[in-house]
N, C-alpha and C positions, 0 to 999 in steps of 0.2 A: 574423513569427510570427502565426498565426491566433488568433482569440479563445480558441477551445477549448485550443490548445495553451499559451497564456498562462495559463489557468486551471490546466492540469495542472502547468505549472511551478511555480506558487505552491503547488499541493497537494503537489507532490514535495518542495518545500523545506520546508514544514511538517512533513511526515512524517519527513524525514531529520533534522529538529532534534527529533524527538519532542515536537513543541509540543503542547499540550493546550489552547491558546487557542481556546476555542469561537467566539469573535467572528471570529477569522482564518479559522476553517474555514467559518463561516456565509457568508463571502464567496466561497467556492469549491464548498461542498457544498450541494446542494438541500435543504431542510427534511425532505424525504420520501425521502432518498437510501437506497439498499440496496446494501450491498456484499456479494458472495457470494465466498467462498474455498472453492475446490474441494479434495477430500481430497488430502492430501500427507503427508509424513514427520511433521509436527507435530500434524496434525489428521486424524483418520480419517473424519470425516464433514463435510459441507458446512457451513461457518460463515456464518451470515446475521447481518449487522450493520446496525444503523440508525445515525442520526447519533450519539446518545448512546453506542452500542456502540462505534463507531469511536474516539471519543475514550477510552472506557474501555480498548479494547484498546491504544491508544498509550500511556496511562498505565502499563498493565502493561509494555509494551516498554521504558520509561524505567527500569523497576526491573530488568530482566532483561538489557538489552543497553546497550552503548556503541559508540561510533564507527561508526554506520551509514552506509552510502554506497549509492547507487543510481545506475548507470550506464545512461543510455538507449542501446540500440544500434540501435533502428529505430523509426520511427514511421510509420503509415499512417493516413490519414484517408479514410473510406469516404464514398460519395456521400450517405448519410443523416446524415452528421456524427459517427458513431461513430468514436472514434479507438482504434486498436490500438497499444499500446506493448510492445516487448520490450526487457527490460533485465537487468542483473546487479546483484543487491542482496547486501550484506554487512554483518554487524555481529559484535561480539565479546561473548561472554557474560560477565556480571558474577558469576554465581553457578552453581552446578551446578543444572541443570534437566533432570530425567529422564536421557536418554542423554547430555547434553551436559555437559561439564565447565567450571568457570570458566576464562575466558581463551580458551576455544575460539572459532575463527573460524568462524561459521555463515554459509553462502553459498547462493544459490539463482539459478537462471535464472527469470525471470518473464515471463509473458505477461498483460498487463492489457488489459481492453476496458472503455472508457468510453463511456456515453451521456449525452447532455446534455439539460436541460430549462431553460429561462429562463436560459440562459447559464451553468449550474452543473451539476456532475457530478450525475447523476440515478440512474445505475446504474453499478456496477462489477463486473466479474468478474475474480477473480484465479486465475491458474493457476500456482501456485509449483512448481519442481522443484527440491528441496533436493539438495546435493550429499550424497553418501553419507559418513557420518561414522566 
């Protein structure tokens, strides 16, 4: 496993556990990390998240979702070190959220693009394609 893939596996493990341990994330996320999530079923506009925003988003996720899972289906490392990951994400809602009902299984096909700096995730672009509800 390459260094970048190891960083990604740690990151995926933290996210899947809905961890909000900032020290654990500091080991894999660059202090100037930027996460972009492109418009989708849940967000109509681009979401830009900094390190603290990523933690806040995970904190919200812990309150709204349970039993998350992410299955990596394909990984491609580009010559410049960028890593592209395709996978299937799922979680169960714990409360009614907009159009989602408590107990509903939310799932999406994801394309994630990661750029690294100093051995950590520096930029992340998320392209979630949620299943129709």
